N, CA, C and O atoms as a GROMACS GRO file, in nm:
protein
  408
    1UNK      N    1  -1.488   1.646   0.185
    1UNK     CA    2  -1.578   1.550   0.125
    1UNK      C    3  -1.538   1.412   0.173
    1UNK      O    4  -1.420   1.377   0.169
    2UNK      N    5  -1.635   1.333   0.217
    2UNK     CA    6  -1.612   1.197   0.264
    2UNK      C    7  -1.660   1.103   0.154
    2UNK      O    8  -1.775   1.113   0.110
    3UNK      N    9  -1.574   1.013   0.112
    3UNK     CA   10  -1.609   0.916   0.010
    3UNK      C   11  -1.603   0.778   0.073
    3UNK      O   12  -1.502   0.742   0.134
    4UNK      N   13  -1.709   0.702   0.059
    4UNK     CA   14  -1.710   0.566   0.111
    4UNK      C   15  -1.666   0.472  -0.001
    4UNK      O   16  -1.723   0.472  -0.110
    5UNK      N   17  -1.564   0.394   0.029
    5UNK     CA   18  -1.509   0.303  -0.071
    5UNK      C   19  -1.541   0.159  -0.035
    5UNK      O   20  -1.548   0.123   0.083
    6UNK      N   21  -1.561   0.078  -0.135
    6UNK     CA   22  -1.585  -0.065  -0.115
    6UNK      C   23  -1.458  -0.144  -0.136
    6UNK      O   24  -1.354  -0.087  -0.169
    7UNK      N   25  -1.466  -0.276  -0.117
    7UNK     CA   26  -1.346  -0.360  -0.124
    7UNK      C   27  -1.281  -0.367  -0.262
    7UNK      O   28  -1.165  -0.406  -0.272
    8UNK      N   29  -1.351  -0.331  -0.366
    8UNK     CA   30  -1.294  -0.338  -0.500
    8UNK      C   31  -1.264  -0.200  -0.558
    8UNK      O   32  -1.228  -0.187  -0.675
    9UNK      N   33  -1.279  -0.099  -0.476
    9UNK     CA   34  -1.251   0.038  -0.520
    9UNK      C   35  -1.103   0.069  -0.502
    9UNK      O   36  -1.032  -0.002  -0.431
   10UNK      N   37  -1.060   0.172  -0.564
   10UNK     CA   38  -0.924   0.220  -0.542
   10UNK      C   39  -0.925   0.372  -0.550
   10UNK      O   40  -1.022   0.434  -0.595
   11UNK      N   41  -0.815   0.431  -0.506
   11UNK     CA   42  -0.806   0.576  -0.498
   11UNK      C   43  -0.677   0.620  -0.566
   11UNK      O   44  -0.575   0.551  -0.559
   12UNK      N   45  -0.683   0.732  -0.630
   12UNK     CA   46  -0.562   0.792  -0.687
   12UNK      C   47  -0.560   0.938  -0.642
   12UNK      O   48  -0.650   1.014  -0.675
   13UNK      N   49  -0.457   0.976  -0.567
   13UNK     CA   50  -0.444   1.111  -0.516
   13UNK      C   51  -0.321   1.176  -0.577
   13UNK      O   52  -0.227   1.108  -0.618
   14UNK      N   53  -0.323   1.307  -0.581
   14UNK     CA   54  -0.204   1.384  -0.619
   14UNK      C   55  -0.184   1.492  -0.514
   14UNK      O   56  -0.275   1.571  -0.487
   15UNK      N   57  -0.066   1.495  -0.455
   15UNK     CA   58  -0.033   1.593  -0.353
   15UNK      C   59   0.105   1.649  -0.380
   15UNK      O   60   0.191   1.582  -0.438
   16UNK      N   61   0.125   1.772  -0.339
   16UNK     CA   62   0.257   1.833  -0.355
   16UNK      C   63   0.344   1.814  -0.232
   16UNK      O   64   0.466   1.829  -0.239
   17UNK      N   65   0.284   1.780  -0.118
   17UNK     CA   66   0.357   1.760   0.006
   17UNK      C   67   0.348   1.614   0.050
   17UNK      O   68   0.239   1.558   0.060
   18UNK      N   69   0.462   1.553   0.076
   18UNK     CA   70   0.466   1.413   0.118
   18UNK      C   71   0.389   1.392   0.248
   18UNK      O   72   0.321   1.290   0.262
   19UNK      N   73   0.398   1.485   0.341
   19UNK     CA   74   0.329   1.471   0.470
   19UNK      C   75   0.178   1.461   0.451
   19UNK      O   76   0.112   1.380   0.517
   20UNK      N   77   0.123   1.542   0.362
   20UNK     CA   78  -0.022   1.537   0.338
   20UNK      C   79  -0.060   1.403   0.276
   20UNK      O   80  -0.160   1.342   0.315
   21UNK      N   81   0.019   1.358   0.179
   21UNK     CA   82  -0.007   1.228   0.118
   21UNK      C   83  -0.002   1.118   0.224
   21UNK      O   84  -0.091   1.032   0.228
   22UNK      N   85   0.101   1.119   0.309
   22UNK     CA   86   0.117   1.015   0.411
   22UNK      C   87  -0.002   1.013   0.506
   22UNK      O   88  -0.048   0.906   0.546
   23UNK      N   89  -0.053   1.131   0.543
   23UNK     CA   90  -0.170   1.138   0.631
   23UNK      C   91  -0.291   1.074   0.565
   23UNK      O   92  -0.358   0.991   0.626
   24UNK      N   93  -0.320   1.112   0.443
   24UNK     CA   94  -0.438   1.059   0.372
   24UNK      C   95  -0.422   0.910   0.343
   24UNK      O   96  -0.516   0.833   0.357
   25UNK      N   97  -0.304   0.870   0.302
   25UNK     CA   98  -0.279   0.728   0.275
   25UNK      C   99  -0.293   0.647   0.403
   25UNK      O  100  -0.347   0.536   0.401
   26UNK      N  101  -0.246   0.702   0.514
   26UNK     CA  102  -0.260   0.634   0.643
   26UNK      C  103  -0.405   0.612   0.680
   26UNK      O  104  -0.441   0.506   0.731
   27UNK      N  105  -0.489   0.712   0.654
   27UNK     CA  106  -0.632   0.698   0.681
   27UNK      C  107  -0.692   0.586   0.596
   27UNK      O  108  -0.771   0.505   0.645
   28UNK      N  109  -0.654   0.583   0.471
   28UNK     CA  110  -0.704   0.481   0.378
   28UNK      C  111  -0.659   0.341   0.422
   28UNK      O  112  -0.738   0.247   0.422
   29UNK      N  113  -0.531   0.330   0.458
   29UNK     CA  114  -0.478   0.201   0.503
   29UNK      C  115  -0.545   0.156   0.633
   29UNK      O  116  -0.576   0.039   0.650
   30UNK      N  117  -0.566   0.250   0.725
   30UNK     CA  118  -0.631   0.218   0.853
   30UNK      C  119  -0.773   0.166   0.829
   30UNK      O  120  -0.816   0.072   0.895
   31UNK      N  121  -0.845   0.227   0.736
   31UNK     CA  122  -0.979   0.180   0.702
   31UNK      C  123  -0.974   0.037   0.650
   31UNK      O  124  -1.057  -0.046   0.687
   32UNK      N  125  -0.877   0.009   0.565
   32UNK     CA  126  -0.863  -0.126   0.511
   32UNK      C  127  -0.832  -0.228   0.620
   32UNK      O  128  -0.891  -0.336   0.623
   33UNK      N  129  -0.739  -0.194   0.709
   33UNK     CA  130  -0.705  -0.285   0.819
   33UNK      C  131  -0.826  -0.309   0.909
   33UNK      O  132  -0.851  -0.422   0.952
   34UNK      N  133  -0.901  -0.202   0.939
   34UNK     CA  134  -1.019  -0.213   1.025
   34UNK      C  135  -1.125  -0.304   0.962
   34UNK      O  136  -1.201  -0.370   1.032
   35UNK      N  137  -1.129  -0.306   0.829
   35UNK     CA  138  -1.226  -0.390   0.758
   35UNK      C  139  -1.175  -0.534   0.742
   35UNK      O  140  -1.246  -0.620   0.689
   36UNK      N  141  -1.052  -0.560   0.789
   36UNK     CA  142  -0.996  -0.695   0.780
   36UNK      C  143  -0.927  -0.725   0.650
   36UNK      O  144  -0.901  -0.842   0.619
   37UNK      N  145  -0.895  -0.622   0.571
   37UNK     CA  146  -0.826  -0.642   0.444
   37UNK      C  147  -0.676  -0.643   0.462
   37UNK      O  148  -0.624  -0.591   0.561
   38UNK      N  149  -0.606  -0.701   0.367
   38UNK     CA  150  -0.462  -0.687   0.359
   38UNK      C  151  -0.437  -0.558   0.282
   38UNK      O  152  -0.501  -0.532   0.180
   39UNK      N  153  -0.344  -0.477   0.332
   39UNK     CA  154  -0.317  -0.349   0.268
   39UNK      C  155  -0.171  -0.341   0.225
   39UNK      O  156  -0.085  -0.410   0.280
   40UNK      N  157  -0.146  -0.255   0.128
   40UNK     CA  158  -0.011  -0.236   0.079
   40UNK      C  159   0.008  -0.090   0.043
   40UNK      O  160  -0.078  -0.029  -0.021
   41UNK      N  161   0.120  -0.035   0.084
   41UNK     CA  162   0.154   0.103   0.049
   41UNK      C  163   0.271   0.099  -0.048
   41UNK      O  164   0.379   0.049  -0.014
   42UNK      N  165   0.251   0.150  -0.166
   42UNK     CA  166   0.355   0.157  -0.268
   42UNK      C  167   0.380   0.302  -0.304
   42UNK      O  168   0.287   0.377  -0.332
   43UNK      N  169   0.505   0.340  -0.303
   43UNK     CA  170   0.542   0.475  -0.347
   43UNK      C  171   0.692   0.476  -0.375
   43UNK      O  172   0.762   0.381  -0.338
   44UNK      N  173   0.742   0.578  -0.439
   44UNK     CA  174   0.886   0.586  -0.462
   44UNK      C  175   0.960   0.600  -0.329
   44UNK      O  176   0.907   0.655  -0.233
   45UNK      N  177   1.080   0.552  -0.325
   45UNK     CA  178   1.164   0.567  -0.207
   45UNK      C  179   1.211   0.433  -0.152
   45UNK      O  180   1.195   0.329  -0.215
   46UNK      N  181   1.268   0.440  -0.034
   46UNK     CA  182   1.323   0.324   0.035
   46UNK      C  183   1.212   0.256   0.116
   46UNK      O  184   1.134   0.324   0.183
   47UNK      N  185   1.205   0.123   0.110
   47UNK     CA  186   1.100   0.049   0.180
   47UNK      C  187   1.100   0.080   0.330
   47UNK      O  188   0.994   0.099   0.389
   48UNK      N  189   1.217   0.087   0.392
   48UNK     CA  190   1.225   0.117   0.535
   48UNK      C  191   1.169   0.253   0.567
   48UNK      O  192   1.098   0.269   0.666
   49UNK      N  193   1.200   0.352   0.484
   49UNK     CA  194   1.147   0.487   0.506
   49UNK      C  195   0.995   0.491   0.490
   49UNK      O  196   0.926   0.560   0.564
   50UNK      N  197   0.944   0.417   0.393
   50UNK     CA  198   0.799   0.414   0.370
   50UNK      C  199   0.730   0.354   0.493
   50UNK      O  200   0.630   0.407   0.542
   51UNK      N  201   0.784   0.243   0.542
   51UNK     CA  202   0.726   0.179   0.661
   51UNK      C  203   0.735   0.272   0.782
   51UNK      O  204   0.640   0.282   0.859
   52UNK      N  205   0.848   0.340   0.798
   52UNK     CA  206   0.865   0.433   0.910
   52UNK      C  207   0.766   0.548   0.906
   52UNK      O  208   0.716   0.591   1.010
   53UNK      N  209   0.738   0.598   0.786
   53UNK     CA  210   0.643   0.709   0.773
   53UNK      C  211   0.504   0.672   0.823
   53UNK      O  212   0.426   0.759   0.863
   54UNK      N  213   0.472   0.544   0.819
   54UNK     CA  214   0.338   0.499   0.860
   54UNK      C  215   0.336   0.442   1.001
   54UNK      O  216   0.231   0.397   1.048
   55UNK      N  217   0.450   0.442   1.069
   55UNK     CA  218   0.461   0.380   1.201
   55UNK      C  219   0.362   0.438   1.303
   55UNK      O  220   0.322   0.369   1.396
   56UNK      N  221   0.324   0.563   1.287
   56UNK     CA  222   0.230   0.626   1.380
   56UNK      C  223   0.087   0.578   1.363
   56UNK      O  224   0.002   0.607   1.447
   57UNK      N  225   0.060   0.507   1.256
   57UNK     CA  226  -0.073   0.455   1.230
   57UNK      C  227  -0.105   0.344   1.330
   57UNK      O  228  -0.028   0.249   1.343
   58UNK      N  229  -0.215   0.355   1.399
   58UNK     CA  230  -0.253   0.256   1.501
   58UNK      C  231  -0.257   0.117   1.440
   58UNK      O  232  -0.324   0.093   1.340
   59UNK      N  233  -0.184   0.025   1.502
   59UNK     CA  234  -0.183  -0.113   1.459
   59UNK      C  235  -0.092  -0.144   1.342
   59UNK      O  236  -0.084  -0.259   1.298
   60UNK      N  237  -0.022  -0.042   1.290
   60UNK     CA  238   0.060  -0.061   1.170
   60UNK      C  239   0.173  -0.160   1.193
   60UNK      O  240   0.192  -0.251   1.112
   61UNK      N  241   0.248  -0.144   1.300
   61UNK     CA  242   0.362  -0.234   1.326
   61UNK      C  243   0.316  -0.378   1.340
   61UNK      O  244   0.379  -0.469   1.287
   62UNK      N  245   0.207  -0.398   1.411
   62UNK     CA  246   0.153  -0.532   1.427
   62UNK      C  247   0.107  -0.588   1.293
   62UNK      O  248   0.131  -0.705   1.262
   63UNK      N  249   0.041  -0.505   1.213
   63UNK     CA  250  -0.007  -0.548   1.081
   63UNK      C  251   0.110  -0.589   0.992
   63UNK      O  252   0.100  -0.686   0.917
   64UNK      N  253   0.221  -0.516   1.000
   64UNK     CA  254   0.341  -0.553   0.923
   64UNK      C  255   0.394  -0.688   0.969
   64UNK      O  256   0.428  -0.774   0.887
   65UNK      N  257   0.402  -0.707   1.100
   65UNK     CA  258   0.454  -0.834   1.155
   65UNK      C  259   0.367  -0.952   1.115
   65UNK      O  260   0.418  -1.060   1.085
   66UNK      N  261   0.236  -0.931   1.116
   66UNK     CA  262   0.143  -1.039   1.089
   66UNK      C  263   0.115  -1.061   0.940
   66UNK      O  264   0.048  -1.157   0.903
   67UNK      N  265   0.168  -0.973   0.856
   67UNK     CA  266   0.146  -0.986   0.712
   67UNK      C  267   0.017  -0.924   0.662
   67UNK      O  268  -0.017  -0.941   0.545
   68UNK      N  269  -0.056  -0.853   0.748
   68UNK     CA  270  -0.178  -0.786   0.705
   68UNK      C  271  -0.146  -0.657   0.630
   68UNK      O  272  -0.230  -0.604   0.558
   69UNK      N  273  -0.023  -0.608   0.647
   69UNK     CA  274   0.022  -0.487   0.578
   69UNK      C  275   0.160  -0.512   0.520
   69UNK      O  276   0.240  -0.586   0.577
   70UNK      N  277   0.186  -0.450   0.410
   70UNK     CA  278   0.319  -0.454   0.352
   70UNK      C  279   0.348  -0.323   0.281
   70UNK      O  280   0.257  -0.247   0.248
   71UNK      N  281   0.474  -0.299   0.259
   71UNK     CA  282   0.515  -0.180   0.187
   71UNK      C  283   0.600  -0.221   0.069
   71UNK      O  284   0.664  -0.327   0.070
   72UNK      N  285   0.600  -0.137  -0.031
   72UNK     CA  286   0.683  -0.163  -0.149
   72UNK      C  287   0.733  -0.032  -0.204
   72UNK      O  288   0.669   0.072  -0.191
   73UNK      N  289   0.847  -0.040  -0.266
   73UNK     CA  290   0.908   0.078  -0.326
   73UNK      C  291   0.890   0.073  -0.477
   73UNK      O  292   0.936  -0.020  -0.544
   74UNK      N  293   0.824   0.174  -0.530
   74UNK     CA  294   0.812   0.182  -0.676
   74UNK      C  295   0.948   0.199  -0.740
   74UNK      O  296   0.972   0.151  -0.851
   75UNK      N  297   1.039   0.268  -0.670
   75UNK     CA  298   1.175   0.287  -0.721
   75UNK      C  299   1.246   0.153  -0.735
   75UNK      O  300   1.312   0.127  -0.836
   76UNK      N  301   1.231   0.067  -0.633
   76UNK     CA  302   1.295  -0.064  -0.637
   76UNK      C  303   1.221  -0.159  -0.730
   76UNK      O  304   1.283  -0.242  -0.796
   77UNK      N  305   1.090  -0.146  -0.736
   77UNK     CA  306   1.009  -0.233  -0.820
   77UNK      C  307   1.036  -0.211  -0.968
   77UNK      O  308   1.050  -0.306  -1.044
   78UNK      N  309   1.043  -0.084  -1.008
   78UNK     CA  310   1.058  -0.053  -1.149
   78UNK      C  311   1.198  -0.010  -1.189
   78UNK      O  312   1.240  -0.034  -1.302
   79UNK      N  313   1.270   0.052  -1.098
   79UNK     CA  314   1.405   0.098  -1.131
   79UNK      C  315   1.404   0.182  -1.258
   79UNK      O  316   1.313   0.263  -1.280
   80UNK      N  317   1.504   0.163  -1.339
   80UNK     CA  318   1.513   0.235  -1.466
   80UNK      C  319   1.472   0.149  -1.584
   80UNK      O  320   1.484   0.190  -1.700
   81UNK      N  321   1.424   0.029  -1.554
   81UNK     CA  322   1.389  -0.065  -1.660
   81UNK      C  323   1.255  -0.031  -1.724
   81UNK      O  324   1.172   0.038  -1.665
   82UNK      N  325   1.238  -0.081  -1.845
   82UNK     CA  326   1.109  -0.072  -1.910
   82UNK      C  327   1.017  -0.171  -1.840
   82UNK      O  328   1.056  -0.285  -1.815
   83UNK      N  329   0.896  -0.129  -1.810
   83UNK     CA  330   0.802  -0.213  -1.737
   83UNK      C  331   0.750  -0.323  -1.830
   83UNK      O  332   0.707  -0.295  -1.942
   84UNK      N  333   0.753  -0.446  -1.782
   84UNK     CA  334   0.698  -0.561  -1.855
   84UNK      C  335   0.555  -0.581  -1.805
   84UNK      O  336   0.535  -0.633  -1.696
   85UNK      N  337   0.455  -0.540  -1.883
   85UNK     CA  338   0.316  -0.546  -1.836
   85UNK      C  339   0.272  -0.686  -1.794
   85UNK      O  340   0.206  -0.701  -1.692
   86UNK      N  341   0.309  -0.787  -1.870
   86UNK     CA  342   0.267  -0.924  -1.836
   86UNK      C  343   0.327  -0.966  -1.702
   86UNK      O  344   0.260  -1.032  -1.622
   87UNK      N  345   0.450  -0.929  -1.677
   87UNK     CA  346   0.515  -0.962  -1.550
   87UNK      C  347   0.446  -0.891  -1.434
   87UNK      O  348   0.427  -0.950  -1.328
   88UNK      N  349   0.409  -0.764  -1.453
   88UNK     CA  350   0.341  -0.689  -1.347
   88UNK      C  351   0.204  -0.750  -1.317
   88UNK      O  352   0.167  -0.764  -1.201
   89UNK      N  353   0.130  -0.787  -1.422
   89UNK     CA  354  -0.002  -0.848  -1.401
   89UNK      C  355   0.013  -0.978  -1.324
   89UNK      O  356  -0.066  -1.006  -1.234
   90UNK      N  357   0.113  -1.060  -1.359
   90UNK     CA  358   0.136  -1.185  -1.286
   90UNK      C  359   0.168  -1.158  -1.140
   90UNK      O  360   0.117  -1.226  -1.051
   91UNK      N  361   0.252  -1.058  -1.114
   91UNK     CA  362   0.290  -1.026  -0.976
   91UNK      C  363   0.168  -0.982  -0.896
   91UNK      O  364   0.152  -1.023  -0.780
   92UNK      N  365   0.082  -0.899  -0.956
   92UNK     CA  366  -0.039  -0.855  -0.885
   92UNK      C  367  -0.136  -0.972  -0.866
   92UNK      O  368  -0.200  -0.982  -0.762
   93UNK      N  369  -0.149  -1.058  -0.966
   93UNK     CA  370  -0.236  -1.175  -0.953
   93UNK      C  371  -0.186  -1.267  -0.842
   93UNK      O  372  -0.265  -1.319  -0.763
   94UNK      N  373  -0.054  -1.288  -0.836
   94UNK     CA  374   0.004  -1.372  -0.730
   94UNK      C  375  -0.024  -1.311  -0.592
   94UNK      O  376  -0.060  -1.383  -0.500
   95UNK      N  377  -0.006  -1.180  -0.579
   95UNK     CA  378  -0.032  -1.114  -0.451
   95UNK      C  379  -0.179  -1.127  -0.412
   95UNK      O  380  -0.211  -1.147  -0.294
   96UNK      N  381  -0.267  -1.115  -0.508
   96UNK     CA  382  -0.411  -1.128  -0.482
   96UNK      C  383  -0.444  -1.270  -0.437
   96UNK      O  384  -0.520  -1.290  -0.343
   97UNK      N  385  -0.386  -1.368  -0.505
   97UNK     CA  386  -0.411  -1.508  -0.469
   97UNK      C  387  -0.362  -1.537  -0.327
   97UNK      O  388  -0.429  -1.608  -0.252
   98UNK      N  389  -0.245  -1.483  -0.290
   98UNK     CA  390  -0.193  -1.502  -0.154
   98UNK      C  391  -0.286  -1.440  -0.051
   98UNK      O  392  -0.313  -1.498   0.054
   99UNK      N  393  -0.335  -1.319  -0.082
   99UNK     CA  394  -0.425  -1.250   0.012
   99UNK      C  395  -0.555  -1.327   0.030
   99UNK      O  396  -0.603  -1.341   0.142
  100UNK      N  397  -0.612  -1.377  -0.078
  100UNK     CA  398  -0.737  -1.451  -0.069
  100UNK      C  399  -0.715  -1.582   0.006
  100UNK      O  400  -0.799  -1.622   0.088
  101UNK      N  401  -0.604  -1.649  -0.020
  101UNK     CA  402  -0.574  -1.774   0.050
  101UNK      C  403  -0.558  -1.755   0.199
  101UNK      O  404  -0.600  -1.838   0.279
  102UNK      N  405  -0.496  -1.642   0.237
  102UNK     CA  406  -0.476  -1.613   0.379
  102UNK      C  407  -0.606  -1.577   0.446
  102UNK      O  408  -0.608  -1.550   0.566
   0.00000   0.00000   0.00000
């Protein structure tokens, strides 16, 4: 099934295999880059490993260098702490403002 997403849509997938998730996420990120959007991949793990998993994506390394793409670790972002919702909303609002300004 092919789903066409707009700039304000989002996707939530569940996979049992990391490789399958990485493939589908890569397709989603590539679509965003092709449309001229800033993209971000967030998942548990090490930021370097997350970036490496997507290195095969056409234009990914350049997008990282230019700031059109970024990666984040949910493990590092949240750790074992209780999530502060107001802080998370501020962080996402700040990231959105930076993307729009750029």
